C-alpha positions in Angstrom: 20.8 33.9 -50.8 21.2 35.9 -47.6 18.6 35.4 -44.9 16.8 38.6 -44.0 17.4 39.9 -40.5 13.7 39.5 -39.3 13.9 35.8 -40.2 17.2 35.4 -38.3 15.6 37.1 -35.3 12.7 34.7 -35.6 15.0 31.7 -35.6 16.9 33.1 -32.6 13.6 33.7 -30.7 12.3 30.2 -31.6 15.6 28.6 -30.3 15.5 30.5 -27.1 11.8 29.8 -26.6 12.4 26.1 -27.2 15.3 26.0 -24.8 13.5 27.8 -22.0 10.4 25.6 -22.4 12.2 22.2 -22.8 11.5 19.7 -20.1 14.5 19.3 -17.8 16.3 16.1 -16.9 15.8 15.3 -13.2 18.2 13.7 -10.8 16.7 13.1 -7.3 19.4 12.2 -4.7 18.4 11.0 -1.3 21.1 10.1 1.3 20.3 7.8 4.2 20.6 9.0 7.8 22.5 12.2 6.9 21.1 15.0 9.0 20.8 18.7 8.4 24.1 19.4 10.2 26.1 16.7 8.4 27.7 19.0 5.9 30.0 22.0 5.9 27.5 24.5 4.3 25.4 24.1 7.4 28.2 24.8 9.8 29.7 21.4 10.6 33.1 22.1 12.1 34.7 18.8 11.0 33.3 18.0 7.6 34.4 19.6 4.3 31.7 18.9 1.7 32.6 21.2 -1.3 30.2 19.6 -3.7 27.2 19.7 -1.4 28.2 23.3 -0.7 28.3 24.0 -4.4 24.9 22.5 -4.9 23.7 24.7 -2.0 25.3 27.9 -3.4 24.3 27.4 -7.0 20.8 26.3 -6.3 17.9 27.0 -4.1 17.9 25.9 -0.4 14.7 24.8 1.3 15.5 25.9 4.9 12.4 24.6 6.6 12.0 21.2 4.9 10.7 18.1 6.6 10.4 14.3 6.1 9.3 11.4 8.2 11.6 10.4 11.1 12.5 7.1 9.4 13.7 5.9 6.0 10.9 3.8 4.5 8.1 6.3 5.4 10.1 9.1 3.8 10.6 7.1 0.6 6.9 6.2 0.4 5.8 9.8 0.8 8.4 11.1 -1.6 7.4 8.6 -4.3 3.7 8.9 -3.9 3.2 12.6 -2.9 1.1 11.3 0.0 1.6 10.8 3.7 3.2 7.5 4.4 0.5 6.6 6.9 -2.1 7.0 4.2 -0.3 4.6 1.9 0.3 1.9 4.5 4.1 2.3 4.4 5.1 3.7 7.8 7.6 1.3 9.2 10.9 -0.3 8.1 9.9 -4.0 8.5 6.9 -6.1 9.5 5.2 -5.9 6.1 4.7 -2.2 6.6 7.5 -1.3 4.2 5.4 -2.3 1.1 4.1 0.8 -0.8 0.4 0.2 -1.5 0.1 -1.5 -4.9 -2.5 0.9 -6.2 -0.4 4.0 -5.5 1.0 5.9 -8.5 4.7 6.5 -8.1 6.8 9.4 -9.2 8.6 7.1 -11.7 5.3 6.1 -13.2 4.3 9.7 -13.7 7.6 10.5 -15.4 7.5 7.3 -17.4 4.0 7.9 -18.7 5.1 11.4 -19.7 7.9 10.2 -22.0 10.9 10.2 -19.7 13.6 7.6 -19.5 13.6 6.4 -15.8 16.1 4.7 -13.6 16.7 4.0 -9.9 20.0 3.1 -8.3 20.5 2.2 -4.6 18.1 1.6 -1.7 14.4 1.2 -2.6 13.0 -0.2 0.7 9.4 -0.2 -0.5 9.1 -3.9 -1.3 11.2 -6.4 -3.3 8.6 -8.6 -4.9 5.8 -8.1 -7.4 4.1 -5.6 -7.6 6.2 -3.5 -5.1 9.8 -3.8 -6.5 11.1 -0.8 -8.4 11.1 -2.6 -11.8 7.3 -2.8 -11.4 6.8 0.8 -10.3 7.8 2.8 -13.4 11.6 2.4 -13.6 13.1 1.3 -16.9 16.6 0.6 -15.4 17.2 -0.5 -11.9 20.3 -1.6 -9.8 19.4 -2.0 -6.1 19.9 -4.1 -3.0 17.0 -5.6 -1.2 15.4 -5.0 2.1 16.5 -2.0 4.1 20.2 -2.4 4.0 22.9 -4.0 1.8 23.6 -6.7 4.4 20.2 -7.4 5.7 18.6 -10.9 5.2 17.0 -11.2 1.8 20.3 -10.0 0.3 23.2 -12.4 -0.5 25.1 -13.5 2.5 28.4 -11.6 2.8 27.3 -8.3 1.4 29.2 -5.7 3.4 29.3 -2.5 1.2 32.4 -3.7 -0.7 32.2 -5.9 -3.8 28.6 -6.9 -3.2 25.9 -8.6 -5.2 23.0 -6.3 -6.1 20.0 -6.8 -8.4 19.9 -5.4 -12.0 16.3 -5.4 -13.0 15.6 -8.2 -10.6 18.6 -10.4 -11.5 21.5 -10.8 -9.1 24.9 -9.5 -10.3 28.3 -9.2 -8.7 29.7 -5.7 -8.6 33.2 -4.5 -7.8 33.8 -1.5 -5.5 32.2 0.4 -2.7 28.4 0.7 -2.7 28.2 4.5 -3.1 30.7 4.4 -5.9 28.7 1.7 -7.7 25.4 3.5 -7.5 26.9 6.7 -8.8 28.7 4.8 -11.5 25.5 3.2 -12.6 23.8 6.6 -12.6 26.4 8.1 -14.9 26.3 5.0 -17.1 22.6 5.4 -17.6 22.8 9.2 -18.3 25.8 8.7 -20.7 24.0 6.1 -22.7 21.3 8.7 -23.5 23.9 11.3 -24.3 25.8 8.9 -26.7 22.5 7.9 -28.3 21.6 11.6 -28.7 18.3 10.6 -27.1 15.6 13.2 -27.4 13.9 11.8 -24.3 14.7 13.6 -21.0 15.6 11.4 -18.1 14.6 10.9 -14.5 17.1 9.3 -12.1 16.2 8.4 -8.6 19.4 7.9 -6.6 18.5 6.9 -3.0 21.8 5.8 -1.4 22.1 3.3 1.4 24.9 5.4 2.8 25.2 6.8 5.5 23.1 4.0 7.1 24.9 1.6 9.4 26.8 -0.6 9.7 29.3 2.2 9.3 32.0 1.1 6.9 34.2 3.0 4.4 37.7 2.9 3.1 40.2 4.1 5.7 41.3 7.0 3.6 38.0 8.7 4.1 37.6 8.0 7.9 41.3 8.4 9.0 41.4 12.2 8.9 38.5 12.3 11.4 40.0 9.7 13.7 43.2 11.6 13.7 41.3 14.6 15.0 40.1 12.6 18.0 36.6 12.0 16.8 35.1 8.7 18.0 35.6 5.8 15.5 31.9 5.3 14.6 31.4 9.0 13.9 34.7 9.1 12.0 33.5 6.3 9.7 30.1 8.0 9.4 31.8 11.3 8.4 34.1 9.3 6.0 31.0 7.9 4.3 29.8 11.5 3.8 33.1 12.5 2.3 32.9 9.6 -0.1 29.4 10.7 -1.1 30.5 14.2 -1.6 33.4 13.1 -3.8 31.0 11.1 -6.0 28.6 14.0 -6.2 31.4 16.1 -7.6 32.1 13.6 -10.3 28.5 13.6 -11.3 28.2 17.4 -11.4 31.4 17.6 -13.5 30.1 14.9 -15.9 26.9 16.9 -16.5 29.0 19.8 -17.6 31.2 17.7 -19.8 28.2 16.2 -21.5 26.7 19.7 -22.0 23.5 18.9 -20.1 24.2 20.8 -16.9 21.9 23.7 -17.7 19.1 21.3 -18.7 19.3 19.2 -15.6 17.5 19.7 -12.3 19.4 18.2 -9.5 17.7 17.7 -6.1 19.4 16.6 -3.0 17.8 15.7 0.3 18.3 13.6 3.4 15.7 11.0 4.4 15.6 11.8 8.1 17.6 13.2 11.0 21.2 12.3 11.6 22.0 8.8 12.8 25.5 9.3 14.1 26.5 13.0 13.6 25.0 13.8 17.0 23.2 12.1 19.9 20.5 14.7 19.5 20.7 15.7 23.2 24.0 17.3 24.0 25.6 20.1 22.0 29.0 18.8 23.0 28.2 15.4 21.3 28.8 16.0 17.6 27.0 18.7 15.6 23.3 18.9 15.0 22.8 22.6 13.9 21.4 23.4 17.3 18.4 21.1 16.8 16.8 18.8 19.4 16.5 15.1 18.5 18.0 12.9 15.9 16.8 10.1 13.6 13.5 8.6 14.9 12.6 11.7 17.0 9.5 13.9 16.3 11.5 16.9 17.6 13.1 19.0 14.9 16.3 17.1 14.6 14.5 13.9 13.6 12.8 15.2 10.5 14.1 18.7 9.4 16.7 17.9 6.8 18.7 19.5 4.1 17.2 20.0 0.7 18.8 21.8 -2.3 17.5 22.2 -5.9 19.8 23.3 -8.7 18.7 24.0 -12.2 21.0 26.6 -13.8 18.6 27.3 -16.7 15.7 28.3 -14.5 16.4 28.6 -10.8 18.4 31.6 -9.4 21.6 30.6 -7.6 21.8 31.3 -3.9 18.0 31.3 -3.4 16.5 30.2 -0.1 13.0 29.3 1.0 11.9 29.8 4.5 8.3 28.5 4.0 7.3 25.2 5.5 7.9 22.5 2.9 8.0 18.7 2.9 8.8 15.6 1.0 5.3 15.1 -0.4 5.7 18.4 -2.2 8.1 17.1 -4.8 5.8 15.0 -6.9 3.3 17.9 -7.5 6.2 20.3 -8.0 8.0 18.1 -10.6 4.7 17.5 -12.4 4.4 21.3 -12.8 8.0 22.0 -13.6 8.4 19.2 -16.1 4.9 19.4 -17.6 4.1 15.8 -16.7 0.8 14.1 -17.3 -1.3 14.1 -14.1 -3.9 11.4 -13.7 -7.1 13.2 -12.6 -7.5 10.6 -9.9 -4.2 11.4 -8.1 -4.9 13.1 -4.8 -1.7 14.4 -3.3 -1.1 15.6 0.2 1.8 17.7 -0.9 1.5 20.9 -2.9 3.6 22.3 -5.7 6.5 24.6 -4.5 7.4 25.6 -8.1 6.5 29.2 -7.4 8.7 29.2 -4.3 11.6 27.8 -6.2 11.2 30.5 -8.8 11.2 33.2 -6.2 7.5 33.9 -6.3 5.9 33.4 -2.9 3.2 36.1 -2.8 0.4 33.6 -3.2 1.8 30.9 -0.8 -0.8 30.0 1.9 0.3 29.0 5.3 -0.3 25.4 6.3 0.2 22.8 8.9 2.1 19.5 8.3 2.1 16.4 10.4 4.9 14.1 11.6 4.1 10.7 13.1 6.2 7.9 14.4 3.9 5.0 13.9 6.8 2.6 13.8 6.8 2.4 17.6 3.1 2.0 17.9 2.4 -1.2 15.9 -0.2 -2.5 18.4 -2.4 0.5 17.5 -2.6 -0.4 13.9 -4.8 -3.5 13.7 -7.5 -3.5 11.1 -10.8 -2.9 12.8 -9.1 -1.7 16.0 -9.8 1.5 17.9 -7.0 3.6 16.4 -8.2 6.7 18.1 -7.7 5.3 21.6 -4.1 6.4 21.7 -1.8 8.2 19.2 1.8 7.5 18.2 4.5 10.1 19.0 3.7 13.0 16.7 4.3 16.6 15.9 2.2 19.3 14.2 4.3 21.9 12.4 3.2 25.4 11.4 5.3 28.4 10.3 5.6 29.6 13.9 4.7 26.6 16.2 5.8 23.1 16.8 3.3 21.0 18.8 5.2 17.8 20.0 3.5 15.2 22.0 1.6 17.8 24.1 4.5 20.2 24.3 4.5 23.5 22.4 7.5 25.4 21.0 7.8 28.8 19.3 10.2 27.6 16.6 11.1 31.1 15.5 12.0 32.3 19.0 13.3 28.9 20.2 14.7 26.8 17.3 16.4 24.4 19.7 13.1 23.6 21.4 14.3 24.2 24.9 11.2 25.8 26.4 7.8 24.3 26.4 5.2 27.2 26.3 2.1 25.0 26.1 0.7 26.5 29.3 1.2 30.0 28.1 -0.7 29.4 24.9 -3.5 26.9 25.6 -5.6 28.0 22.6 -2.7 27.3 20.2 -2.1 23.9 21.9 -5.7 22.9 21.6 -6.0 24.1 18.1 -3.0 22.2 16.8 -4.0 19.0 18.8 -7.4 19.2 17.1 -5.8 19.5 13.7 -3.7 16.4 14.4 -6.8 14.4 15.5 -8.6 15.4 12.3 -5.5 14.5 10.2 -5.1 11.1 12.0 -8.7 10.3 11.4 -8.3 11.2 7.7 -5.1 9.2 7.0 -6.0 6.2 9.2 -9.7 6.1 8.8 -9.7 2.5 7.8 -7.0 1.5 10.4 -4.1 -0.1 8.7 -5.1 -2.6 5.9 -2.3 -5.0 5.1 -0.2 -4.4 2.0 0.0 -8.1 1.0 2.6 -10.3 -0.7 1.2 -11.5 -4.0 1.3 -15.3 -4.7 1.1 -16.9 -8.1 1.3 -13.8 -10.2 2.6 -14.5 -13.8 4.9 -11.4 -13.5 6.9 -13.1 -10.7 6.7 -16.8 -9.7 8.0 -17.9 -7.2 7.6 -15.3 -4.5 10.2 -15.1 -1.8 10.0 -13.3 1.6 11.6 -13.5 5.0 11.1 -13.0 8.7 11.7 -9.3 8.4 8.4 -9.1 6.5 6.2 -10.9 9.0 3.7 -9.4 11.4 5.0 -10.6 14.8 2.9 -12.9 17.0 5.8 -14.0 19.3 8.7 -11.6 19.7 9.8 -9.4 16.8 11.4 -9.6 13.4 14.9 -10.7 12.4 16.9 -8.8 9.9 20.5 -10.0 10.1 22.4 -13.3 9.9 23.6 -13.4 13.6 20.0 -13.5 14.7 19.1 -16.2 12.2 22.0 -18.3 13.6 20.9 -17.7 17.3 19.7 -21.1 18.6 18.3 -19.5 21.7 15.9 -17.2 19.8 12.3 -18.3 19.3 10.1 -15.8 17.4 7.2 -16.0 15.1 4.8 -14.1 13.0 2.5 -14.3 10.0 2.7 -12.9 6.5 -0.3 -11.2 4.9 -0.6 -12.7 1.4 -3.0 -12.5 -1.5 -3.3 -15.6 -3.8 -3.8 -14.1 -7.2 -4.6 -17.3 -9.0 -6.3 -20.4 -7.6 -4.2 -23.6 -8.1 -1.6 -26.0 -6.8 1.2 -24.3 -4.9 4.5 -25.5 -3.4 5.6 -23.7 -0.2 9.2 -24.3 0.9 10.2 -23.1 4.3 13.7 -22.8 5.7 15.5 -21.3 8.6 18.7 -20.4 6.7 19.0 -18.7 3.3 19.7 -20.7 0.1 23.2 -19.4 -0.2 24.1 -20.4 3.4 22.1 -23.6 3.8 22.3 -25.4 7.1 20.1 -27.9 9.0 17.1 -26.3 10.6 17.7 -28.2 13.8 14.0 -29.0 13.9 12.2 -32.3 14.1 8.8 -31.0 12.9 7.6 -28.4 10.5 4.1 -26.9 10.2 2.3 -24.3 7.9 -1.1 -22.7 8.2 -2.6 -20.7 5.3 -6.3 -19.9 5.3 -8.1 -23.1 6.4 -5.1 -25.3 5.5 -3.0 -26.6 8.4 -0.3 -29.2 7.7 2.5 -30.8 9.8 5.3 -33.0 8.7 8.1 -34.7 10.6 11.7 -33.9 9.7 15.0 -35.8 9.7 17.9 -34.4 11.8 19.7 -33.3 8.6 16.7 -31.5 7.1 17.5 -28.0 5.9 13.9 -27.2 4.8 10.4 -28.4 4.6 8.2 -28.5 1.5 4.4 -28.5 1.4 2.1 -28.8 -1.6 -1.3 -27.3 -1.2 -4.3 -26.2 -3.2 -5.0 -22.5 -2.6 -8.0 -20.5 -3.5 -7.8 -17.0 -4.9 -8.0 -14.2 -2.3 -6.4 -12.8 0.8 -5.0 -15.0 3.5 -2.5 -15.2 6.4 0.5 -17.6 6.1 2.3 -18.7 9.2 5.0 -21.4 9.8 6.5 -23.3 12.7 9.7 -25.3 13.2 9.8 -27.3 16.4 13.3 -27.2 17.9 14.7 -30.7 18.1 16.6 -30.0 21.3 14.2 -27.9 23.4 10.8 -28.6 21.8 10.2 -24.9 21.5 8.9 -23.4 18.3 10.2 -20.7 16.0 8.9 -19.5 12.7 10.6 -20.2 9.4 12.8 -17.3 8.4 12.9 -17.8 4.6 9.8 -18.6 2.5 9.5 -19.5 -1.2 6.0 -19.9 -2.7 5.7 -21.3 -6.2 2.5 -21.8 -8.2 3.0 -25.1 -10.0 
C-alpha cells in the first residue's frame, strides 16, 4: 500500500528535525606551547599547516580568545569553567597543579549527560586520587604523568618515542611518537563507538604534550626548516607542529570516512603563547603575529591564542568572532550546544558563546577578563597571609583596552602594545585597576588553601608523589632526573596531605625512583607528619627508608630529610610512597 504524500513529508520533517537537534560529538584539542602565530593561516612564513588552515576556513575562528599564560592554569580553567586562581590550580608544580577535588569537570558534565568520555595526552591536574583523569569523569584514559612525558613521576627513559604511558592508571608500553600515539588512541576510541553503532555521543579531550620541550621529533619533520637556515630548536619546534598537523588531517579524514563529520564539533586551541616560535621581543626573531610577549607573559603574546570551532551541521564556515572570549567560556558553551545537564550549584566564571558561534551577537554584553601570573608569586599565596599587600603580574582585558602591570594600551589602535597611554587616560587606568583588585579579592578571598594529597583512600592505595609536588622550604622543586642525580643539590619542602582514614601507615621515602634505584648516599633519614617525628640510621647501601606510623584522620603536612653521608647536609626525599596497612 502506497504511503500518502503528507505522511512522507511528515517522516522527512521528523528526520530532519531529529538530525538538527541531535547532540553533537565533541573533540576538544589543546596543543601545548603553540602560539597564535605558529600556523600558516595566521601568516607564519615558514610553516605550512593545511589541516589547521582547513579547520580555520571550515569553522568559526575566535580572533580575540585568551587563556592563562601557562599550561596547568589553562587546563584547570578549561575543565572547570572557572578562573584557575579560584580553583587553586595556578602553577605547574609545588602542589598547585592539583585541580580542587570538589570542582565539577567538563568530563563529569558530559558523562552525567550520557556521553562516552575519553582523554588522551597531557592532563597536568594531578596524578593521584581524586585528581587523576580517571577519577574526574573520563571513561577511557591514556596519559603521561606530571607536566611532561619525561618529568619525574614518569618511567625513566621516556623521551617522546616508544614511551610508557598510563591506560586508566596502569602503565603500558607504547610504540611510536607521542603525538602519533595520542591521536591513534583518539581514533581507536571513536572507531569503537562507530563499530558498535553506539547511540551515545562522545566527548574526547585531546590535550597534547607537544609542542612542549624538550623539543624532539623525527628528522623528516624538522629537516626542511633546518635547511632554510632556521635555528635547530625552532626547526624541531616547527617540525612538531607539522607532525601535529599531519595527525589532525588523519583525524578529520577519518571522521568523514565514518560518516560522523557533520555530527562532530571539533574545537582546537593553544594553551598559552608560543614557547619557541618567537622570543616575544624582536620581530626579527621568529614570528609572533606582531604580538608582544610569549609564553609566561601577561602581554598579549602570552595568552592570546588560536581557537577554531568546526561543526558542519550547525556552524557557518568561515565565520569569525571579534568579541573578547576566553577558555572558561567553553564549559557553559558546550552545556548549551550539547544540551548537557547543569548542576544548579555550578557557578562558572565563563559565559556561553553559543550565540556568537551561531553568528548572533546582538545581545552580547561587553566584559572585562583577567589574566594573572601567580606562578611567579608563590610567597604571596600562604593561607592566612595578606594577599592584598602585593599583586602578581597581571592584565585586565576589555574590548578596547589592555591594562598590564600599570601600563595601558589601546589594543585596537596598538595591537603590538608599543605605546603606554596610561598617563593620557588616568580614568581608564584607575577603573581597570579597581576592577582587578575587586576580582583578586573575589578569587583569592581565602588566600590559597592547599589542594591536598589524599592518603589511605580505598580508591587508590598506596599514594605516590614526588619532589615536584612539594611546597618548598629550602630551594625549589625538582622535575627531571639530572637534578635528582645532582649530589651538590640540597633542597626540601613539605607535602600538604589529608589522611582519609585513621590507621596504621607505611611511609617509604627514597631519593631515586623505583625503576632506577640507587643508594640514597645518606646515613640518616627522618620524617615528620603532624605531631609524629621519627629518625632512623641508614646503612651506606640503603636505597630507601621505611617508617610505620599511626595516623589520625585529617589534614597534615608531611616532610622528609636525608642527611648526606659525605657533607652532613640535608635534602628532602624525592620519591614518596604512602600505604595504609
